[in-house]
C-alpha positions in Angstrom: 16.8 -2.6 30.3 15.2 -4.8 27.6 15.4 -3.5 24.0 12.7 -5.8 22.8 10.0 -4.2 20.8 6.8 -3.4 22.7 3.5 -5.0 21.7 2.3 -1.6 20.6 5.3 -1.0 18.3 4.9 -4.6 16.9 1.2 -3.9 16.1 2.2 -0.6 14.4 4.9 -2.3 12.3 2.5 -5.2 11.5 -0.2 -2.8 10.5 2.2 -0.9 8.3 3.4 -4.0 6.5 -0.1 -5.3 5.9 -1.1 -1.8 4.7 1.8 -1.7 2.2 0.9 -5.2 1.0 -2.7 -4.2 0.4 -1.7 -1.0 -1.4 0.7 -3.0 -3.7 -2.1 -5.5 -4.4 -4.7 -2.9 -5.0 -2.3 -1.0 -7.3 -1.6 -4.2 -9.3 -5.4 -4.9 -9.6 -6.0 -1.3 -10.8 -3.3 -1.9 -13.4 -5.0 -5.1 -14.5 -8.3 -3.2 -14.6 -6.6 -0.6 -16.9 -5.3 -3.2 -19.3 -8.7 -4.9 -19.5 -10.4 -1.5 -20.1 -8.0 -0.6 -22.9 -8.6 -4.0 -24.5 -12.4 -3.6 -24.3 -12.6 0.0 -25.5 -11.0 -1.1 -28.7 -14.3 -2.8 -29.5 -16.9 -1.2 -27.3 -17.7 2.5 -26.6 -16.7 4.1 -23.4 -20.3 4.4 -22.4 -21.0 0.7 -22.9 -17.9 -0.3 -20.9 -18.9 2.0 -18.0 -22.4 0.7 -18.1 -21.6 -3.0 -17.8 -18.6 -2.3 -15.5 -21.0 -0.4 -13.1 -23.7 -3.1 -13.2 -21.1 -5.8 -12.3 -19.7 -3.7 -9.5 -23.1 -3.0 -8.1 -24.0 -6.7 -8.2 -21.0 -7.3 -5.9 -21.3 -4.1 -3.7 -25.0 -4.1 -2.8 -25.0 -7.5 -1.1 -21.8 -6.6 0.8 -23.4 -3.3 2.0 -26.5 -5.2 3.1 -24.4 -7.8 5.0 -22.6 -5.0 6.8 -25.8 -3.1 7.5 -24.7 0.0 5.6 -27.8 1.9 4.9 -28.6 2.7 1.2 -30.0 6.2 1.4 -29.4 9.8 0.2 -26.4 10.9 2.3 -25.9 14.2 4.0 -24.6 17.0 1.7 -26.3 15.5 -1.3 -25.1 18.3 -3.6 -21.5 17.7 -2.8 -22.0 13.9 -3.2 -23.7 14.5 -6.6 -20.7 16.7 -7.7 -18.3 14.0 -6.6 -20.2 11.4 -8.6 -20.0 13.7 -11.7 -16.3 14.1 -11.2 -15.8 10.4 -10.8 -17.7 9.6 -13.9 -15.9 12.2 -16.0 -12.4 11.1 -14.8 -12.9 7.4 -15.6 -14.6 8.3 -18.9 -11.6 10.4 -19.9 -9.2 7.7 -18.8 -10.8 5.0 -21.0 -11.2 7.5 -23.9 -7.6 8.5 -23.7 -6.2 4.9 -23.5 -8.1 4.2 -26.8 -5.4 6.2 -28.5 -2.4 6.4 -26.1 -0.2 3.9 -24.4 -1.2 3.1 -20.8 2.0 4.5 -19.4 1.4 7.9 -21.1 -2.1 8.2 -19.6 -1.0 7.0 -16.2 1.7 9.6 -16.1 -0.8 12.4 -16.3 -3.0 10.7 -13.7 -0.2 10.3 -11.3 0.1 14.1 -11.2 -3.3 14.1 -9.4 -1.8 14.6 -5.9 0.2 17.6 -7.3 -3.0 19.2 -8.5 -4.7 18.4 -5.2 -2.0 20.2 -3.2 -2.4 23.3 -5.5 -6.2 23.2 -5.7 -6.6 22.7 -1.9 -5.2 26.2 -1.3 -8.1 27.8 -3.2 -10.8 25.2 -2.6 -10.3 24.3 1.0 -8.4 27.3 2.2 -5.4 25.2 3.2 -2.1 27.0 4.0 0.9 26.3 2.0 4.6 26.8 2.8 7.6 27.3 0.6 8.7 23.6 0.4 5.2 22.6 -0.8 5.2 25.3 -3.4 8.6 24.1 -4.6 7.4 20.4 -4.8 4.2 21.5 -6.6 6.3 23.5 -9.1 8.5 20.5 -9.7 5.5 18.3 -10.3 4.1 20.7 -12.9 7.5 20.7 -14.6 7.2 16.9 -14.8 3.8 17.2 -16.4 5.3 19.7 -19.0 8.2 17.3 -19.7 5.8 14.4 -20.3 3.3 16.5 -22.3 6.0 18.4 -24.3 3.5 21.1 -25.4 4.1 22.3 -28.9 2.0 22.4 -32.1 3.9 19.3 -33.3 3.5 17.1 -30.2 0.3 18.2 -28.5 -2.7 15.9 -29.3 -6.4 15.7 -28.3 -5.9 12.3 -26.6 -3.2 13.9 -24.4 -5.5 16.8 -23.6 -8.2 14.3 -22.7 -5.9 12.5 -20.3 -4.8 15.8 -18.8 -8.4 16.8 -18.3 -9.1 13.5 -16.7 -6.3 13.9 -14.3 -7.7 17.3 -13.3 -11.1 15.7 -12.7 -9.4 13.1 -10.6 -7.7 15.7 -8.5 -11.0 17.5 -7.9 -12.5 14.1 -7.0 -9.9 13.6 -4.3 -10.6 17.0 -2.9 -14.3 16.4 -2.6 -13.6 13.0 -1.1 -11.5 14.7 1.5 -14.5 17.0 2.3 -16.7 13.8 2.6 -14.2 11.9 4.7 -16.9 11.0 7.3 -18.9 9.1 4.7 -18.4 5.3 4.8 -16.5 3.8 1.9 -19.4 1.7 0.7 -21.6 4.8 0.1 -18.8 6.6 -1.7 -18.1 3.7 -4.1 -21.9 3.1 -4.5 -22.2 6.7 -5.8 -19.3 6.2 -8.2 -20.8 3.0 -9.7 -24.3 4.5 -10.0 -22.7 7.4 -11.9 -21.1 4.9 -14.3 -24.4 3.2 -14.9 -26.3 6.4 -15.4 -23.7 7.7 -17.9 -23.7 4.4 -19.7 -27.5 4.3 -20.0 -27.4 7.8 -21.4 -24.7 7.3 -24.1 -24.2 3.6 -24.7 -27.3 3.1 -27.0 -25.8 5.4 -29.6 -22.9 3.1 -30.2 -24.1 -0.3 -28.9 -22.2 -3.4 -29.9 -23.7 -6.7 -28.7 -20.9 -8.5 -26.9 -20.1 -12.2 -27.2 -19.9 -14.4 -24.1 -16.1 -13.9 -23.7 -16.3 -10.2 -24.0 -19.4 -10.0 -21.7 -17.4 -11.9 -19.1 -14.6 -9.5 -19.5 -16.9 -6.5 -19.1 -18.3 -7.9 -15.9 -14.9 -9.0 -14.6 -13.8 -5.4 -15.2 -16.3 -4.2 -12.5 -15.3 -7.0 -10.1 -11.6 -6.3 -10.4 -12.2 -2.6 -9.9 -14.2 -3.3 -6.7 -11.5 -5.5 -5.4 -8.8 -2.9 -6.1 -10.9 -0.2 -4.3 -11.4 -2.5 -1.3 -7.6 -3.2 -1.0 -6.6 0.5 -1.3 -9.4 1.7 1.1 -8.4 -1.0 3.7 -4.8 -0.2 3.3 -5.5 3.5 4.2 -7.5 2.4 7.3 -4.8 0.2 8.8 -1.7 2.2 8.1 -0.9 5.9 7.8 -1.5 7.4 4.3 2.1 8.8 4.4 3.4 5.2 4.7 1.4 3.4 2.1 0.5 6.1 -0.5 4.0 6.3 -2.1 3.5 2.7 -3.2 0.7 3.9 -5.5 3.5 5.1 -7.9 4.2 1.4 -8.8 1.2 2.0 -11.2 3.6 3.5 -13.7 5.8 0.4 -13.5 2.9 -1.9 -14.1 1.6 0.4 -16.9 4.9 0.1 -18.7 5.3 -3.6 -18.2 1.7 -4.7 -18.9 1.3 -2.1 -21.7 4.2 -3.7 -23.5 3.2 -7.3 -22.9 -0.5 -6.8 -23.8 -0.3 -4.2 -26.6 3.4 -3.8 -27.5 3.4 -0.2 -26.2 6.8 1.5 -26.2 7.1 4.4 -23.8 9.0 7.4 -25.0 12.1 8.6 -23.1 10.6 12.0 -22.2 7.5 10.4 -20.9 9.6 8.3 -18.5 11.5 11.4 -17.4 8.3 13.3 -16.8 6.9 10.4 -14.8 10.0 10.2 -12.7 9.8 13.9 -11.9 6.1 13.7 -11.1 6.6 10.7 -8.8 9.5 12.3 -7.0 7.5 15.5 -6.4 4.5 13.4 -5.2 6.6 11.5 -2.7 8.1 14.7 -1.4 4.6 16.1 -0.9 3.7 13.0 1.1 6.7 13.4 3.3 5.9 17.0 3.9 2.4 16.1 4.8 3.6 13.4 7.2 5.9 15.9 8.9 3.0 18.4 9.2 0.8 15.7 10.7 3.5 14.7 13.2 3.8 18.3 14.4 0.0 18.8 14.6 -0.9 15.4 16.1 -1.0 16.8 19.6 -3.5 19.4 18.6 -5.9 17.2 16.6 -6.1 13.8 14.9 -5.3 14.5 11.3 -3.7 11.3 10.2 -5.3 8.0 9.3 -5.5 5.4 12.1 -2.3 3.4 12.5 -3.6 0.2 14.2 -5.7 -2.4 12.4 -9.4 -1.8 12.9 -11.7 -4.6 14.3 
């Protein structure tokens, strides 16, 4: 009997490898986006950065949606979509506000705890059941956040609290996105970019700085890089199981440390690194538990992302 891999298993393996590659590329592009954002908010307000970033992203996204015949209209569940847009705008505003004062790796550590918060919030928000291993993993993740934050009158700071609030908004954003999983990616990203533009129009005039040509190019490039990163990550999750590719998102902390040092001379403190390691470990454990739950429940219903590449 031949032990050669079947065409099906080869396609599965190929899809997983391509998915991992796209997740790594998307994660790197998000890291580049973060570095560019930190550089720009040193001169321009968060509102102005979001405004020009959103305009650039829409200039790329709208023609793509038209080419793919994705209708631009008010989607079903407009209230939930509006809430998601609000959460998206708040989390990205908090991120850029926090990196104005903190090293990239510090802010990214708090944001990487997002999946931990999702697992905890989903119990109350979505009514999902939770077992003892997940409770333990969530508890370990929260310990990691406390290690990184080191809460005390001497160490706590407003920028750290802003980053922590942003990570909470990010977790709620992921939960609402899960509730809107049937909505196409283009519509979801369109809402996020429109939220950026509306927020920017509202607040940017109060601290407007006319950019030079180089900075204007950087502000528009910020939107394009962000769009490319979203495209890579979304495509990765469509061609490979989330449990396979999602752990690679934790390379964000590596890039944040490396690029933060190279671009800004940021030195990450020891306890931030320890907290980041604990958070990443807890996040990977949660992903493995989700994969096992999906494997057990696959016969009953399709609850994992598709494995094979889509046409």
